[in-house]
PDB file with SEQRES, HELIX, SHEET and CRYST1 records, atoms N, CA, C and O in Angstrom:
SEQRES   1 A   62  MET GLU LEU LEU THR ILE LYS GLU ALA SER ALA PHE LEU          
SEQRES   2 A   62  LYS MET LYS GLU SER TRP ILE ARG SER ALA VAL PHE LYS          
SEQRES   3 A   62  ARG ASP ILE PRO TYR ILE LYS MET GLY ALA LEU ILE ARG          
SEQRES   4 A   62  PHE ASN LYS ASN GLU LEU HIS GLN TRP LEU GLU ARG GLN          
SEQRES   5 A   62  THR ILE LEU PRO ARG ARG SER SER GLU TRP                      
HELIX    1 AA1 ILE A    6  LEU A   13  1                                   8    
HELIX    2 AA2 GLU A   17  PHE A   25  1                                   9    
HELIX    3 AA3 LYS A   42  ARG A   51  1                                  10    
HELIX    4 AA4 SER A   59  GLU A   61  5                                   3    
SHEET    1 AA1 3 LEU A   3  LEU A   4  0                                        
SHEET    2 AA1 3 LEU A  37  ASN A  41 -1                                        
SHEET    3 AA1 3 ILE A  32  MET A  34 -1                                        
CRYST1    1.000    1.000    1.000  90.00  90.00  90.00 P 1           1          
ATOM      1  N   MET A   1       6.169 -13.256   8.819  1.00  0.00           N  
ATOM      2  CA  MET A   1       5.972 -11.988   8.168  1.00  0.00           C  
ATOM      3  C   MET A   1       6.751 -11.982   6.805  1.00  0.00           C  
ATOM      4  O   MET A   1       7.950 -12.258   6.758  1.00  0.00           O  
ATOM      5  N   GLU A   2       6.055 -11.674   5.768  1.00  0.00           N  
ATOM      6  CA  GLU A   2       6.694 -11.575   4.436  1.00  0.00           C  
ATOM      7  C   GLU A   2       6.983 -10.119   4.144  1.00  0.00           C  
ATOM      8  O   GLU A   2       6.069  -9.298   4.070  1.00  0.00           O  
ATOM      9  N   LEU A   3       8.265  -9.798   3.977  1.00  0.00           N  
ATOM     10  CA  LEU A   3       8.653  -8.400   3.652  1.00  0.00           C  
ATOM     11  C   LEU A   3       8.897  -8.271   2.131  1.00  0.00           C  
ATOM     12  O   LEU A   3       9.494  -9.132   1.486  1.00  0.00           O  
ATOM     13  N   LEU A   4       8.407  -7.167   1.618  1.00  0.00           N  
ATOM     14  CA  LEU A   4       8.593  -6.904   0.167  1.00  0.00           C  
ATOM     15  C   LEU A   4       9.438  -5.701  -0.026  1.00  0.00           C  
ATOM     16  O   LEU A   4       9.442  -4.781   0.792  1.00  0.00           O  
ATOM     17  N   THR A   5      10.185  -5.706  -1.155  1.00  0.00           N  
ATOM     18  CA  THR A   5      10.973  -4.520  -1.563  1.00  0.00           C  
ATOM     19  C   THR A   5       9.968  -3.557  -2.283  1.00  0.00           C  
ATOM     20  O   THR A   5       8.813  -3.904  -2.529  1.00  0.00           O  
ATOM     21  N   ILE A   6      10.459  -2.368  -2.597  1.00  0.00           N  
ATOM     22  CA  ILE A   6       9.623  -1.452  -3.352  1.00  0.00           C  
ATOM     23  C   ILE A   6       9.183  -2.045  -4.710  1.00  0.00           C  
ATOM     24  O   ILE A   6       8.043  -1.855  -5.135  1.00  0.00           O  
ATOM     25  N   LYS A   7      10.068  -2.738  -5.358  1.00  0.00           N  
ATOM     26  CA  LYS A   7       9.726  -3.340  -6.666  1.00  0.00           C  
ATOM     27  C   LYS A   7       8.648  -4.422  -6.411  1.00  0.00           C  
ATOM     28  O   LYS A   7       7.652  -4.474  -7.132  1.00  0.00           O  
ATOM     29  N   GLU A   8       8.836  -5.261  -5.415  1.00  0.00           N  
ATOM     30  CA  GLU A   8       7.834  -6.291  -5.162  1.00  0.00           C  
ATOM     31  C   GLU A   8       6.488  -5.740  -4.730  1.00  0.00           C  
ATOM     32  O   GLU A   8       5.443  -6.246  -5.138  1.00  0.00           O  
ATOM     33  N   ALA A   9       6.513  -4.679  -3.885  1.00  0.00           N  
ATOM     34  CA  ALA A   9       5.286  -4.001  -3.457  1.00  0.00           C  
ATOM     35  C   ALA A   9       4.588  -3.378  -4.677  1.00  0.00           C  
ATOM     36  O   ALA A   9       3.362  -3.422  -4.778  1.00  0.00           O  
ATOM     37  N   SER A  10       5.348  -2.812  -5.577  1.00  0.00           N  
ATOM     38  CA  SER A  10       4.813  -2.277  -6.809  1.00  0.00           C  
ATOM     39  C   SER A  10       4.068  -3.311  -7.628  1.00  0.00           C  
ATOM     40  O   SER A  10       2.985  -3.046  -8.150  1.00  0.00           O  
ATOM     41  N   ALA A  11       4.665  -4.509  -7.740  1.00  0.00           N  
ATOM     42  CA  ALA A  11       4.020  -5.578  -8.464  1.00  0.00           C  
ATOM     43  C   ALA A  11       2.788  -6.060  -7.726  1.00  0.00           C  
ATOM     44  O   ALA A  11       1.751  -6.294  -8.347  1.00  0.00           O  
ATOM     45  N   PHE A  12       2.878  -6.216  -6.387  1.00  0.00           N  
ATOM     46  CA  PHE A  12       1.729  -6.696  -5.607  1.00  0.00           C  
ATOM     47  C   PHE A  12       0.545  -5.735  -5.725  1.00  0.00           C  
ATOM     48  O   PHE A  12      -0.590  -6.181  -5.893  1.00  0.00           O  
ATOM     49  N   LEU A  13       0.786  -4.444  -5.640  1.00  0.00           N  
ATOM     50  CA  LEU A  13      -0.310  -3.459  -5.730  1.00  0.00           C  
ATOM     51  C   LEU A  13      -0.656  -3.046  -7.142  1.00  0.00           C  
ATOM     52  O   LEU A  13      -1.643  -2.349  -7.378  1.00  0.00           O  
ATOM     53  N   LYS A  14       0.182  -3.492  -8.092  1.00  0.00           N  
ATOM     54  CA  LYS A  14       0.012  -3.088  -9.515  1.00  0.00           C  
ATOM     55  C   LYS A  14      -0.009  -1.610  -9.690  1.00  0.00           C  
ATOM     56  O   LYS A  14      -0.860  -1.031 -10.364  1.00  0.00           O  
ATOM     57  N   MET A  15       1.001  -1.002  -9.031  1.00  0.00           N  
ATOM     58  CA  MET A  15       1.224   0.463  -9.075  1.00  0.00           C  
ATOM     59  C   MET A  15       2.677   0.690  -9.523  1.00  0.00           C  
ATOM     60  O   MET A  15       3.546  -0.169  -9.372  1.00  0.00           O  
ATOM     61  N   LYS A  16       2.890   1.859 -10.065  1.00  0.00           N  
ATOM     62  CA  LYS A  16       4.327   2.184 -10.510  1.00  0.00           C  
ATOM     63  C   LYS A  16       5.169   2.376  -9.246  1.00  0.00           C  
ATOM     64  O   LYS A  16       4.680   2.785  -8.193  1.00  0.00           O  
ATOM     65  N   GLU A  17       6.450   2.062  -9.403  1.00  0.00           N  
ATOM     66  CA  GLU A  17       7.407   2.226  -8.304  1.00  0.00           C  
ATOM     67  C   GLU A  17       7.424   3.704  -7.879  1.00  0.00           C  
ATOM     68  O   GLU A  17       7.555   3.983  -6.687  1.00  0.00           O  
ATOM     69  N   SER A  18       7.298   4.639  -8.796  1.00  0.00           N  
ATOM     70  CA  SER A  18       7.342   6.058  -8.426  1.00  0.00           C  
ATOM     71  C   SER A  18       6.163   6.395  -7.537  1.00  0.00           C  
ATOM     72  O   SER A  18       6.302   7.226  -6.640  1.00  0.00           O  
ATOM     73  N   TRP A  19       5.005   5.783  -7.749  1.00  0.00           N  
ATOM     74  CA  TRP A  19       3.844   6.007  -6.883  1.00  0.00           C  
ATOM     75  C   TRP A  19       4.118   5.500  -5.483  1.00  0.00           C  
ATOM     76  O   TRP A  19       3.803   6.162  -4.494  1.00  0.00           O  
ATOM     77  N   ILE A  20       4.730   4.271  -5.409  1.00  0.00           N  
ATOM     78  CA  ILE A  20       5.050   3.698  -4.126  1.00  0.00           C  
ATOM     79  C   ILE A  20       6.017   4.616  -3.361  1.00  0.00           C  
ATOM     80  O   ILE A  20       5.826   4.892  -2.177  1.00  0.00           O  
ATOM     81  N   ARG A  21       7.047   5.075  -4.058  1.00  0.00           N  
ATOM     82  CA  ARG A  21       8.062   5.950  -3.428  1.00  0.00           C  
ATOM     83  C   ARG A  21       7.394   7.259  -2.905  1.00  0.00           C  
ATOM     84  O   ARG A  21       7.687   7.720  -1.803  1.00  0.00           O  
ATOM     85  N   SER A  22       6.501   7.828  -3.721  1.00  0.00           N  
ATOM     86  CA  SER A  22       5.795   9.021  -3.307  1.00  0.00           C  
ATOM     87  C   SER A  22       4.888   8.771  -2.131  1.00  0.00           C  
ATOM     88  O   SER A  22       4.816   9.600  -1.224  1.00  0.00           O  
ATOM     89  N   ALA A  23       4.174   7.623  -2.120  1.00  0.00           N  
ATOM     90  CA  ALA A  23       3.318   7.269  -0.985  1.00  0.00           C  
ATOM     91  C   ALA A  23       4.110   7.082   0.285  1.00  0.00           C  
ATOM     92  O   ALA A  23       3.631   7.424   1.366  1.00  0.00           O  
ATOM     93  N   VAL A  24       5.333   6.537   0.178  1.00  0.00           N  
ATOM     94  CA  VAL A  24       6.197   6.399   1.344  1.00  0.00           C  
ATOM     95  C   VAL A  24       6.596   7.748   1.866  1.00  0.00           C  
ATOM     96  O   VAL A  24       6.545   7.994   3.071  1.00  0.00           O  
ATOM     97  N   PHE A  25       7.005   8.649   0.950  1.00  0.00           N  
ATOM     98  CA  PHE A  25       7.438  10.019   1.288  1.00  0.00           C  
ATOM     99  C   PHE A  25       6.306  10.769   2.041  1.00  0.00           C  
ATOM    100  O   PHE A  25       6.546  11.483   3.014  1.00  0.00           O  
ATOM    101  N   LYS A  26       5.080  10.573   1.547  1.00  0.00           N  
ATOM    102  CA  LYS A  26       3.902  11.251   2.163  1.00  0.00           C  
ATOM    103  C   LYS A  26       3.306  10.508   3.333  1.00  0.00           C  
ATOM    104  O   LYS A  26       2.364  10.977   3.972  1.00  0.00           O  
ATOM    105  N   ARG A  27       3.882   9.308   3.616  1.00  0.00           N  
ATOM    106  CA  ARG A  27       3.398   8.431   4.629  1.00  0.00           C  
ATOM    107  C   ARG A  27       1.932   7.988   4.448  1.00  0.00           C  
ATOM    108  O   ARG A  27       1.165   7.825   5.397  1.00  0.00           O  
ATOM    109  N   ASP A  28       1.607   7.809   3.158  1.00  0.00           N  
ATOM    110  CA  ASP A  28       0.244   7.384   2.800  1.00  0.00           C  
ATOM    111  C   ASP A  28       0.084   5.839   2.826  1.00  0.00           C  
ATOM    112  O   ASP A  28      -1.043   5.346   2.776  1.00  0.00           O  
ATOM    113  N   ILE A  29       1.170   5.094   2.902  1.00  0.00           N  
ATOM    114  CA  ILE A  29       1.154   3.684   2.818  1.00  0.00           C  
ATOM    115  C   ILE A  29       2.038   3.109   3.972  1.00  0.00           C  
ATOM    116  O   ILE A  29       3.089   3.668   4.289  1.00  0.00           O  
ATOM    117  N   PRO A  30       1.600   2.014   4.571  1.00  0.00           N  
ATOM    118  CA  PRO A  30       2.438   1.466   5.639  1.00  0.00           C  
ATOM    119  C   PRO A  30       3.774   0.838   5.141  1.00  0.00           C  
ATOM    120  O   PRO A  30       3.829   0.084   4.170  1.00  0.00           O  
ATOM    121  N   TYR A  31       4.813   1.204   5.870  1.00  0.00           N  
ATOM    122  CA  TYR A  31       6.116   0.590   5.459  1.00  0.00           C  
ATOM    123  C   TYR A  31       7.009   0.452   6.694  1.00  0.00           C  
ATOM    124  O   TYR A  31       6.691   0.983   7.758  1.00  0.00           O  
ATOM    125  N   ILE A  32       8.085  -0.238   6.552  1.00  0.00           N  
ATOM    126  CA  ILE A  32       9.046  -0.466   7.585  1.00  0.00           C  
ATOM    127  C   ILE A  32      10.395   0.096   7.116  1.00  0.00           C  
ATOM    128  O   ILE A  32      10.854  -0.206   6.014  1.00  0.00           O  
ATOM    129  N   LYS A  33      11.002   0.895   7.948  1.00  0.00           N  
ATOM    130  CA  LYS A  33      12.308   1.485   7.606  1.00  0.00           C  
ATOM    131  C   LYS A  33      13.392   0.805   8.442  1.00  0.00           C  
ATOM    132  O   LYS A  33      13.351   0.859   9.671  1.00  0.00           O  
ATOM    133  N   MET A  34      14.320   0.194   7.813  1.00  0.00           N  
ATOM    134  CA  MET A  34      15.431  -0.499   8.441  1.00  0.00           C  
ATOM    135  C   MET A  34      16.718   0.179   7.956  1.00  0.00           C  
ATOM    136  O   MET A  34      17.273  -0.192   6.921  1.00  0.00           O  
ATOM    137  N   GLY A  35      17.180   1.168   8.711  1.00  0.00           N  
ATOM    138  CA  GLY A  35      18.296   1.961   8.272  1.00  0.00           C  
ATOM    139  C   GLY A  35      17.871   2.778   7.062  1.00  0.00           C  
ATOM    140  O   GLY A  35      16.950   3.592   7.126  1.00  0.00           O  
ATOM    141  N   ALA A  36      18.572   2.535   5.949  1.00  0.00           N  
ATOM    142  CA  ALA A  36      18.234   3.251   4.690  1.00  0.00           C  
ATOM    143  C   ALA A  36      17.281   2.423   3.838  1.00  0.00           C  
ATOM    144  O   ALA A  36      16.841   2.878   2.781  1.00  0.00           O  
ATOM    145  N   LEU A  37      16.955   1.198   4.292  1.00  0.00           N  
ATOM    146  CA  LEU A  37      16.103   0.292   3.468  1.00  0.00           C  
ATOM    147  C   LEU A  37      14.644   0.475   3.816  1.00  0.00           C  
ATOM    148  O   LEU A  37      14.298   0.637   4.987  1.00  0.00           O  
ATOM    149  N   ILE A  38      13.773   0.452   2.802  1.00  0.00           N  
ATOM    150  CA  ILE A  38      12.354   0.493   2.940  1.00  0.00           C  
ATOM    151  C   ILE A  38      11.801  -0.908   2.583  1.00  0.00           C  
ATOM    152  O   ILE A  38      12.109  -1.467   1.530  1.00  0.00           O  
ATOM    153  N   ARG A  39      10.995  -1.437   3.479  1.00  0.00           N  
ATOM    154  CA  ARG A  39      10.349  -2.750   3.201  1.00  0.00           C  
ATOM    155  C   ARG A  39       8.880  -2.623   3.568  1.00  0.00           C  
ATOM    156  O   ARG A  39       8.471  -1.713   4.290  1.00  0.00           O  
ATOM    157  N   PHE A  40       8.096  -3.568   3.045  1.00  0.00           N  
ATOM    158  CA  PHE A  40       6.640  -3.535   3.246  1.00  0.00           C  
ATOM    159  C   PHE A  40       6.179  -4.949   3.714  1.00  0.00           C  
ATOM    160  O   PHE A  40       6.493  -5.983   3.122  1.00  0.00           O  
ATOM    161  N   ASN A  41       5.429  -4.896   4.797  1.00  0.00           N  
ATOM    162  CA  ASN A  41       4.832  -6.159   5.279  1.00  0.00           C  
ATOM    163  C   ASN A  41       3.632  -6.454   4.335  1.00  0.00           C  
ATOM    164  O   ASN A  41       2.715  -5.645   4.196  1.00  0.00           O  
ATOM    165  N   LYS A  42       3.680  -7.598   3.723  1.00  0.00           N  
ATOM    166  CA  LYS A  42       2.650  -7.954   2.718  1.00  0.00           C  
ATOM    167  C   LYS A  42       1.266  -7.963   3.354  1.00  0.00           C  
ATOM    168  O   LYS A  42       0.312  -7.478   2.747  1.00  0.00           O  
ATOM    169  N   ASN A  43       1.133  -8.511   4.578  1.00  0.00           N  
ATOM    170  CA  ASN A  43      -0.158  -8.569   5.206  1.00  0.00           C  
ATOM    171  C   ASN A  43      -0.707  -7.105   5.508  1.00  0.00           C  
ATOM    172  O   ASN A  43      -1.898  -6.838   5.348  1.00  0.00           O  
ATOM    173  N   GLU A  44       0.181  -6.217   5.931  1.00  0.00           N  
ATOM    174  CA  GLU A  44      -0.212  -4.841   6.163  1.00  0.00           C  
ATOM    175  C   GLU A  44      -0.692  -4.133   4.907  1.00  0.00           C  
ATOM    176  O   GLU A  44      -1.666  -3.381   4.900  1.00  0.00           O  
ATOM    177  N   LEU A  45       0.078  -4.430   3.807  1.00  0.00           N  
ATOM    178  CA  LEU A  45      -0.366  -3.842   2.532  1.00  0.00           C  
ATOM    179  C   LEU A  45      -1.731  -4.338   2.138  1.00  0.00           C  
ATOM    180  O   LEU A  45      -2.564  -3.558   1.676  1.00  0.00           O  
ATOM    181  N   HIS A  46      -1.978  -5.620   2.310  1.00  0.00           N  
ATOM    182  CA  HIS A  46      -3.239  -6.194   1.999  1.00  0.00           C  
ATOM    183  C   HIS A  46      -4.349  -5.514   2.831  1.00  0.00           C  
ATOM    184  O   HIS A  46      -5.384  -5.134   2.284  1.00  0.00           O  
ATOM    185  N   GLN A  47      -4.140  -5.367   4.111  1.00  0.00           N  
ATOM    186  CA  GLN A  47      -5.103  -4.692   4.975  1.00  0.00           C  
ATOM    187  C   GLN A  47      -5.325  -3.253   4.575  1.00  0.00           C  
ATOM    188  O   GLN A  47      -6.459  -2.776   4.535  1.00  0.00           O  
ATOM    189  N   TRP A  48      -4.215  -2.546   4.272  1.00  0.00           N  
ATOM    190  CA  TRP A  48      -4.326  -1.153   3.821  1.00  0.00           C  
ATOM    191  C   TRP A  48      -5.148  -1.071   2.531  1.00  0.00           C  
ATOM    192  O   TRP A  48      -5.976  -0.174   2.379  1.00  0.00           O  
ATOM    193  N   LEU A  49      -4.920  -2.007   1.604  1.00  0.00           N  
ATOM    194  CA  LEU A  49      -5.644  -2.009   0.338  1.00  0.00           C  
ATOM    195  C   LEU A  49      -7.131  -2.215   0.628  1.00  0.00           C  
ATOM    196  O   LEU A  49      -7.958  -1.549   0.005  1.00  0.00           O  
ATOM    197  N   GLU A  50      -7.500  -3.101   1.539  1.00  0.00           N  
ATOM    198  CA  GLU A  50      -8.912  -3.268   1.837  1.00  0.00           C  
ATOM    199  C   GLU A  50      -9.540  -2.021   2.427  1.00  0.00           C  
ATOM    200  O   GLU A  50     -10.714  -1.740   2.181  1.00  0.00           O  
ATOM    201  N   ARG A  51      -8.773  -1.271   3.202  1.00  0.00           N  
ATOM    202  CA  ARG A  51      -9.310  -0.024   3.796  1.00  0.00           C  
ATOM    203  C   ARG A  51      -9.512   1.059   2.739  1.00  0.00           C  
ATOM    204  O   ARG A  51     -10.236   2.029   2.966  1.00  0.00           O  
ATOM    205  N   GLN A  52      -8.868   0.888   1.582  1.00  0.00           N  
ATOM    206  CA  GLN A  52      -9.053   1.913   0.484  1.00  0.00           C  
ATOM    207  C   GLN A  52     -10.280   1.713  -0.284  1.00  0.00           C  
ATOM    208  O   GLN A  52     -10.623   2.558  -1.111  1.00  0.00           O  
ATOM    209  N   THR A  53     -10.993   0.616  -0.062  1.00  0.00           N  
ATOM    210  CA  THR A  53     -12.218   0.283  -0.804  1.00  0.00           C  
ATOM    211  C   THR A  53     -13.339   1.268  -0.440  1.00  0.00           C  
ATOM    212  O   THR A  53     -13.632   1.546   0.723  1.00  0.00           O  
ATOM    213  N   ILE A  54     -13.944   1.775  -1.528  1.00  0.00           N  
ATOM    214  CA  ILE A  54     -15.106   2.676  -1.351  1.00  0.00           C  
ATOM    215  C   ILE A  54     -16.332   1.872  -1.704  1.00  0.00           C  
ATOM    216  O   ILE A  54     -16.456   1.391  -2.830  1.00  0.00           O  
ATOM    217  N   LEU A  55     -17.186   1.727  -0.815  1.00  0.00           N  
ATOM    218  CA  LEU A  55     -18.390   0.930  -1.021  1.00  0.00           C  
ATOM    219  C   LEU A  55     -19.470   1.804  -1.668  1.00  0.00           C  
ATOM    220  O   LEU A  55     -19.581   3.000  -1.397  1.00  0.00           O  
ATOM    221  N   PRO A  56     -20.272   1.149  -2.545  1.00  0.00           N  
ATOM    222  CA  PRO A  56     -21.345   1.933  -3.236  1.00  0.00           C  
ATOM    223  C   PRO A  56     -22.412   2.426  -2.232  1.00  0.00           C  
ATOM    224  O   PRO A  56     -22.617   1.848  -1.165  1.00  0.00           O  
ATOM    225  N   ARG A  57     -23.048   3.479  -2.621  1.00  0.00           N  
ATOM    226  CA  ARG A  57     -24.141   3.948  -1.804  1.00  0.00           C  
ATOM    227  C   ARG A  57     -25.310   3.014  -1.884  1.00  0.00           C  
ATOM    228  O   ARG A  57     -25.485   2.313  -2.881  1.00  0.00           O  
ATOM    229  N   ARG A  58     -26.096   2.992  -0.871  1.00  0.00           N  
ATOM    230  CA  ARG A  58     -27.343   2.197  -0.978  1.00  0.00           C  
ATOM    231  C   ARG A  58     -28.252   2.866  -1.974  1.00  0.00           C  
ATOM    232  O   ARG A  58     -28.269   4.093  -2.082  1.00  0.00           O  
ATOM    233  N   SER A  59     -29.012   2.068  -2.708  1.00  0.00           N  
ATOM    234  CA  SER A  59     -29.846   2.580  -3.748  1.00  0.00           C  
ATOM    235  C   SER A  59     -30.930   3.555  -3.217  1.00  0.00           C  
ATOM    236  O   SER A  59     -31.372   4.445  -3.944  1.00  0.00           O  
ATOM    237  N   SER A  60     -31.349   3.381  -1.959  1.00  0.00           N  
ATOM    238  CA  SER A  60     -32.358   4.225  -1.371  1.00  0.00           C  
ATOM    239  C   SER A  60     -31.894   5.631  -1.143  1.00  0.00           C  
ATOM    240  O   SER A  60     -32.706   6.544  -0.990  1.00  0.00           O  
ATOM    241  N   GLU A  61     -30.564   5.821  -1.118  1.00  0.00           N  
ATOM    242  CA  GLU A  61     -30.006   7.164  -0.891  1.00  0.00           C  
ATOM    243  C   GLU A  61     -29.922   7.975  -2.164  1.00  0.00           C  
ATOM    244  O   GLU A  61     -29.667   9.178  -2.106  1.00  0.00           O  
ATOM    245  N   TRP A  62     -30.121   7.378  -3.273  1.00  0.00           N  
ATOM    246  CA  TRP A  62     -30.041   8.091  -4.587  1.00  0.00           C  
ATOM    247  C   TRP A  62     -31.316   8.745  -4.817  1.00  0.00           C  
ATOM    248  O   TRP A  62     -31.497   9.401  -5.842  1.00  0.00           O  
TER     249      TRP A  62                                                      
END                                                                             
């Protein structure tokens, strides 16, 4: 398991650190809390990112 810091997760997701911190606060993103430390499982972030994908509608529905 590869654990990432907030800064590393920010680079991996190409999002601002402030967005990552806000997503953690709102529990919108998977994270691991170890005492006062926040870490991210890289594989879980990848899976979470895939679940955020919005697929296009089929052309017959338009």
